[in-house]
RONU-205332 format. One record per residue (C-alpha): z, y, x. Coordinates in nm, 2 decimals. Layout:
// RONU-205332
       zz       yy       xx
        Z        Y        X
...
// end
This chain:
// RONU-205332
       zz       yy       xx
   -12.96     7.28     0.96
   -12.79     7.62     1.07
   -12.65     7.74     0.76
   -12.77     8.11     0.88
   -13.10     8.00     0.83
   -13.32     7.94     0.51
   -13.61     7.76     0.70
   -13.61     7.58     1.03
   -13.94     7.41     1.13
   -13.99     7.26     1.51
   -14.38     7.19     1.60
   -14.51     7.22     1.24
   -14.89     7.10     1.30
   -15.13     7.04     1.00
   -15.48     6.94     1.08
   -15.81     6.88     0.83
   -16.05     6.67     1.04
   -16.10     6.83     1.42
   -15.96     7.17     1.28
   -15.65     7.24     1.37
   -15.54     7.51     1.11
   -15.13     7.52     1.23
   -15.05     7.46     1.54
   -14.71     7.40     1.67
   -14.56     7.62     1.51
   -14.14     7.69     1.57
   -13.99     7.90     1.28
   -13.61     8.00     1.23
   -13.60     8.26     0.95
   -13.27     8.36     0.83
   -13.10     8.38     0.48
   -13.12     8.75     0.28
   -13.44     8.89     0.49
   -13.76     8.95     0.43
   -13.93     8.73     0.67
   -14.33     8.84     0.75
   -14.61     8.71     0.86
   -14.95     8.87     1.03
   -15.26     8.79     1.06
   -15.66     8.79     0.99
   -15.76     8.55     0.74
   -15.78     8.20     0.86
   -15.50     8.27     1.07
   -15.32     8.00     0.94
   -15.06     8.20     0.67
   -15.14     7.99     0.38
   -15.11     7.65     0.50
   -14.78     7.70     0.67
   -14.64     7.83     0.33
   -14.78     7.56     0.17
   -14.63     7.32     0.43
   -14.28     7.52     0.39
   -14.26     7.47     0.01
   -14.37     7.10     0.04
   -14.71     7.15    -0.18
   -14.93     7.01     0.20
   -14.79     6.74     0.46
   -14.78     6.82     0.78
   -14.97     6.60     1.04
   -14.69     6.65     1.27
   -14.34     6.84     1.30
   -14.06     6.88     1.12
   -13.93     7.14     0.85
   -13.61     7.22     0.67
   -13.59     7.47     0.39
   -13.25     7.52     0.27
   -13.14     7.19     0.37
   -13.34     6.97     0.25
   -13.66     6.80     0.43
   -13.96     6.96     0.30
   -14.18     6.64     0.37
   -13.95     6.43     0.14
   -13.74     6.60    -0.03
   -13.99     6.88    -0.19
   -13.90     6.79    -0.59
   -13.54     6.85    -0.50
   -13.72     7.21    -0.32
   -13.89     7.33    -0.56
   -13.64     7.38    -0.81
   -13.47     7.68    -0.55
   -13.83     7.83    -0.45
   -14.01     8.09    -0.61
   -14.41     8.07    -0.51
   -14.64     8.35    -0.58
   -15.01     8.32    -0.47
   -15.24     8.56    -0.36
   -15.43     8.54    -0.69
   -15.29     8.56    -1.06
   -15.23     8.19    -1.09
   -15.03     8.25    -1.48
   -15.23     8.20    -1.78
   -15.41     8.46    -1.91
   -15.49     8.38    -2.28
   -15.11     8.36    -2.28
   -14.92     8.72    -2.36
   -14.65     8.86    -2.13
   -14.40     8.73    -2.31
   -14.56     8.34    -2.34
   -14.57     8.29    -1.97
   -14.23     8.39    -1.96
   -14.09     8.15    -2.25
   -14.34     7.90    -2.04
   -14.22     7.96    -1.68
   -13.85     7.92    -1.88
   -13.94     7.52    -1.97
   -14.09     7.41    -1.65
   -13.76     7.51    -1.48
   -13.56     7.38    -1.75
   -13.35     7.74    -1.76
   -13.05     7.68    -2.05
   -13.12     7.81    -2.40
   -12.81     8.01    -2.37
   -12.96     8.23    -2.05
   -13.33     8.21    -2.13
   -13.31     8.52    -2.34
   -13.09     8.73    -2.12
   -13.29     8.64    -1.83
   -13.66     8.72    -1.96
   -13.53     9.06    -2.12
   -13.41     9.10    -1.79
   -13.76     8.98    -1.56
   -13.91     9.26    -1.85
   -13.66     9.52    -1.79
   -13.67     9.52    -1.39
   -14.10     9.47    -1.36
   -14.14     9.74    -1.61
   -14.31     9.49    -1.87
   -14.09     9.54    -2.20
   -14.38     9.78    -2.39
   -14.64     9.45    -2.30
   -14.48     9.12    -2.44
   -14.75     9.09    -2.66
   -15.04     9.19    -2.42
   -15.26     8.88    -2.32
   -15.26     8.83    -1.94
   -15.60     8.86    -1.88
   -15.62     9.23    -1.99
   -15.35     9.39    -1.78
   -15.43     9.58    -1.50
   -15.39     9.44    -1.11
   -15.05     9.61    -1.03
   -14.96     9.49    -1.39
   -15.04     9.12    -1.35
   -14.87     9.15    -0.97
   -14.54     9.23    -1.17
   -14.59     8.98    -1.45
   -14.61     8.70    -1.12
   -14.34     8.80    -0.95
   -14.15     8.81    -1.29
   -14.22     8.44    -1.34
   -14.16     8.30    -0.94
   -13.83     8.44    -1.01
   -13.71     8.40    -1.34
   -13.53     8.06    -1.23
   -13.35     8.31    -0.98
   -13.46     8.10    -0.71
   -13.29     8.13    -0.35
   -13.60     8.17    -0.14
   -13.94     8.33    -0.30
   -14.24     8.26    -0.10
   -14.56     8.52    -0.11
   -14.91     8.44    -0.03
   -15.05     8.78     0.03
   -14.91     8.92    -0.33
   -15.06     9.27    -0.26
   -15.42     9.20    -0.14
   -15.56     9.34    -0.51
   -15.34     9.62    -0.62
   -15.31     9.98    -0.52
   -15.08    10.15    -0.29
   -14.87    10.29    -0.56
   -14.83     9.91    -0.69
   -14.78     9.80    -0.38
   -14.50    10.04    -0.32
   -14.32     9.98    -0.59
   -14.35     9.60    -0.49
   -14.17     9.65    -0.18
   -13.87     9.81    -0.34
   -13.87     9.55    -0.56
   -13.86     9.29    -0.29
   -13.55     9.48    -0.12
   -13.36     9.49    -0.44
   -13.40     9.10    -0.44
   -13.29     9.08    -0.09
   -12.97     9.24    -0.16
   -12.92     9.00    -0.43
   -12.91     8.72    -0.15
   -13.29     8.62    -0.18
   -13.45     8.51     0.11
   -13.81     8.60     0.13
   -14.14     8.51     0.32
   -14.45     8.74     0.29
   -14.78     8.69     0.46
   -14.94     8.97     0.52
   -15.27     9.13     0.67
   -15.14     9.49     0.62
   -14.96     9.65     0.90
   -14.77     9.88     0.67
   -14.67     9.60     0.49
   -14.55     9.39     0.79
   -14.38     9.71     0.91
   -14.13     9.65     0.62
   -14.00     9.30     0.71
   -13.68     9.26     0.86
   -13.88     8.99     1.13
   -14.22     8.92     1.20
   -14.43     8.66     1.31
   -14.79     8.71     1.40
   -15.03     8.42     1.38
   -15.37     8.41     1.58
   -15.61     8.05     1.51
   -15.31     7.88     1.39
   -15.05     7.97     1.63
   -14.76     8.19     1.64
   -14.86     8.44     1.89
   -14.56     8.71     1.89
   -14.22     8.70     1.69
   -13.94     8.91     1.65
   -13.82     9.24     1.45
   -14.10     9.49     1.45
   -13.93     9.80     1.62
   -13.86     9.54     1.90
   -14.20     9.40     1.93
   -14.33     9.75     1.93
   -14.10     9.90     2.19
   -14.17     9.58     2.43
   -14.55     9.52     2.35
   -14.67     9.35     2.66
   -14.94     9.60     2.75
   -14.94     9.99     2.85
   -15.07    10.22     2.57
   -15.23    10.54     2.63
   -15.42    10.81     2.34
   -15.67    10.98     2.45
   -15.80    11.30     2.26
   -16.23    11.41     2.32
   -16.46    11.59     2.17
   -16.70    11.30     2.31
   -16.50    11.05     2.17
   -16.84    10.79     2.25
   -16.84    10.88     2.62
   -16.47    10.85     2.65
   -16.44    10.51     2.51
   -16.79    10.40     2.75
   -16.58    10.51     3.07
   -16.21    10.37     2.95
   -16.46    10.04     2.84
   -16.55    10.00     3.20
   -16.23     9.98     3.34
   -16.13     9.60     3.43
   -15.76     9.71     3.29
   -15.84     9.82     3.00
   -15.81     9.56     2.70
   -15.88     9.69     2.38
   -16.03    10.06     2.25
   -16.00    10.19     1.92
   -16.08    10.50     1.74
   -15.86    10.74     1.52
   -16.06    11.03     1.42
   -16.14    11.22     1.73
   -15.85    11.02     1.91
   -15.85    10.67     2.10
   -15.59    10.42     2.15
   -15.65    10.18     2.44
   -15.44     9.90     2.54
   -15.42     9.85     2.94
   -15.26     9.57     3.15
   -14.86     9.61     3.16
   -14.92     9.60     3.55
   -15.11     9.89     3.53
   -14.98    10.14     3.79
   -15.02    10.48     3.64
   -15.24    10.39     3.36
   -15.22    10.76     3.27
   -15.38    10.86     3.58
   -15.65    10.60     3.57
   -15.75    10.71     3.28
   -15.77    11.05     3.34
   -16.00    10.97     3.70
   -16.21    10.72     3.48
   -16.31    11.07     3.23
   -16.34    11.29     3.46
   -16.58    11.07     3.69
   -16.80    11.01     3.35
   -16.80    11.42     3.29
   -16.59    11.38     2.96
   -16.29    11.66     2.89
   -16.00    11.47     2.78
   -15.65    11.50     2.68
   -15.44    11.17     2.83
   -15.12    11.04     2.73
   -14.92    10.73     2.71
   -14.81    10.69     2.35
   -14.55    10.45     2.14
   -14.71    10.11     2.00
   -14.79    10.08     1.69
   -14.78     9.77     1.51
   -15.15     9.70     1.56
   -15.15     9.76     1.88
   -14.89     9.49     1.92
   -15.14     9.22     1.73
   -15.44     9.31     1.97
   -15.18     9.27     2.28
   -15.06     8.96     2.13
   -15.37     8.79     2.01
   -15.55     8.90     2.33
   -15.31     8.75     2.54
   -15.32     8.41     2.34
   -15.70     8.41     2.37
   -15.71     8.49     2.73
   -15.50     8.16     2.80
   -15.16     8.29     2.86
   -14.98     8.06     2.60
   -14.69     8.09     2.37
   -14.56     8.37     2.14
   -14.40     8.66     2.26
   -14.01     8.57     2.20
   -13.71     8.75     1.98
   -13.67     8.94     2.23
   -13.98     9.13     2.26
   -14.04     9.06     2.62
   -14.37     8.88     2.77
   -14.28     8.50     2.86
// end
């Protein structure tokens, strides 16, 4: 395994009977970065994470994590990874301190280090004033901080987070991500799955999954700069009429409304997409302002998934160029 990568997977596949949940996914995830999985529910994010940490055997393919074969050396691997599930999975009838002590026992943290690590975790995740509170009585954000504290107590080299912010408020999400960047600064590699576009944009690199397939991969900015589509923004009072006029164009692949604006994706080969849209709107009698605009990460996601479903094959590579 290349020492620059925490995870390398080739042809990773998982089938459940006739259903292919993960379909020949290749991954090379660098160390000491945040690598994101972006995709809707059912896209294969959680199944992939479970295979990477040895909780689920792949149907086909190979995966090495931190130099270990994840299928044959899962027990050794589990001592070096932290895993935070989507749902709160700690013991709700135990207090904060009892949960931390129990995790310390599970990972056999030496007695000489245990108190120091627990105290440091309580301070880092703002739980020092809640040591005697039962976990089941905590708010969503507090539970999230406790879950992260326990997942990192044994100082894992790799942290796997499965949609960790799905049940918390925006401020808690922001604070959570600040904690993740501090961990990366200490050398931890983080793999996080999400369906929030703003979170995906925070990642150093990003993989977009759809129906179990890797449909785009690269740095978020690169993916946005080199999107496989032309993106136009249309501002009109009659948004319904504008949407209908644009939707008649064969070159238009998607139209989304943002208040009084429409965001449209056109085939990248379209010659002068602005002029085409203006002509269509004028013919429909819709007054509108039309201009080319920079793609958002949501645009990248839509373009990549449409491209995949149209049968145009594999992922948009790390360079951002369409293959």
